[in-house]
C-alpha positions, 0 to 999 in steps of 0.5 A: 516465467516460473509459478510457485505455489509451495512454501517449501519450493519457494524456500528452496528456490530462495536458497540459490539467490546469492549466486544469481544477483540481486532479487527484487520483490513486489508483493501484491493482492492480485488484480494487477494494474499499471501501478504495479507494473511500474514497480516490476519495471523498476525491479527489472532495471535494478535486479537480476531476478524479479519475483511477484507474489499474489496473496489474498486471504479471503477471511473476514478481516481481509474482506472488511479491509478491501471491501465486500464482494471483490473477486480476483481473476488469477488467470488474467494476473498470470497473463499480465505478469507473463507479458511483463516478463516476470521471472517468478510468480509466488502464489501461496495458498492461504491455508499454507500461510495460515494453517489451522495450527498456526500460532506465532504472530508478529505484533507491531506497536506504536502510533503507526498501528493505532491510526488510519488503515491499521485502525480499521479492523481488530488485529489488522496490524498483526495480520499485515505484520505477520503476512509480510514477515512471512513473505519476506522470509520466504522470498528473501529479496534484496529489495522490496518495491512499494508505491507511495500509495501504501505509505502506512504499509511502507512505514510498518514494513520498514519497522519490521525489517529494522526490528527483526533484522530482515536483510531487505531494503525498501524502494518506494516509487511515486504513485501512479495516477489516471489522467483525472488524478485517481490513484491506480488501485486494484479496486478501481475495476469494481467501480460503477461508471457513476462512482468512477466519475466522482472518485477523483474527488479524493485527489482533488480534496488533497490538492485543495488542502495542499493549496491552503497549506501553501497559502499559510493555513496551518490548522489541521481542523480547517484542512481536514474539514476542507478535504471532508467537505469536498469528498462528501459533496458527492452522493456516490462517496461516503467519507471514512476519514480525512487526516493529517499525520506525521509521515514517520509515526502516523501520529495525528498533527494539530498544527502543521510546522512552517514548511520552510523550517520543517524537519519532519514530513507530514501526510495528507490522507483520505479514505472513502467508500464508493458503495462497498468499495473502499478507496484511499489516497494521500500526498506527502510533504517530505522533510526535504521540503517537497511534495510527493504526489 
């Protein structure tokens, strides 16, 4: 396994990809888990070379986005990736990705950057769009792998790839969950035992709304309240949002379409704080008429 820190070395390495077969890329923020391992394994099945990046910028924006006080064990992550037989690990330094004189940002627009995760902090969408554009240009993968948990990020990156003519395709894999339904996340490791016991309520809230939809409920306000009430029933959780939106644009939906005749998908999404740790979850009804859970 080769570890690369330098942007110049990553660029020079990527220039030789054409002779080596397809390249798969899994971008991460560290504290790796079984969900990301599933992406790595998918890349290894489909590509000749698998690259994993670890990039976490410890600025105020990222702290607000991920939760205060989170620490990442880089040594553990490297050992994790070595055990997974990853070919290349790209660990760029934050000061190289965003040097003091950095002045060119990618500014995304439209509903996808105005709702849910992108509405969390000022300039969140610009930070995410710029970071992923830089990573994709440095690594130059044939395929980038994401989990369904990052539904909004997938839509944003897909837009970047299309609009900026980046020669990369996306592969979105099903969400990986613990036995009690909790979506695997790098933040789960920071939960207290009491918080860990209650956080599966996020998934249960989504399932309760799904059941109401299948029984004929179409009013978003009723479905949102159902999800919010269940999450708020825990003294260890503080609701951030319970939302229903179009899965392509992330625009809010007031009344759901009939599931039989629907030609556009929608997303049920929730977010809540367990102490300072912010967790998200979602399930999606696709335009093909089935649920991604």
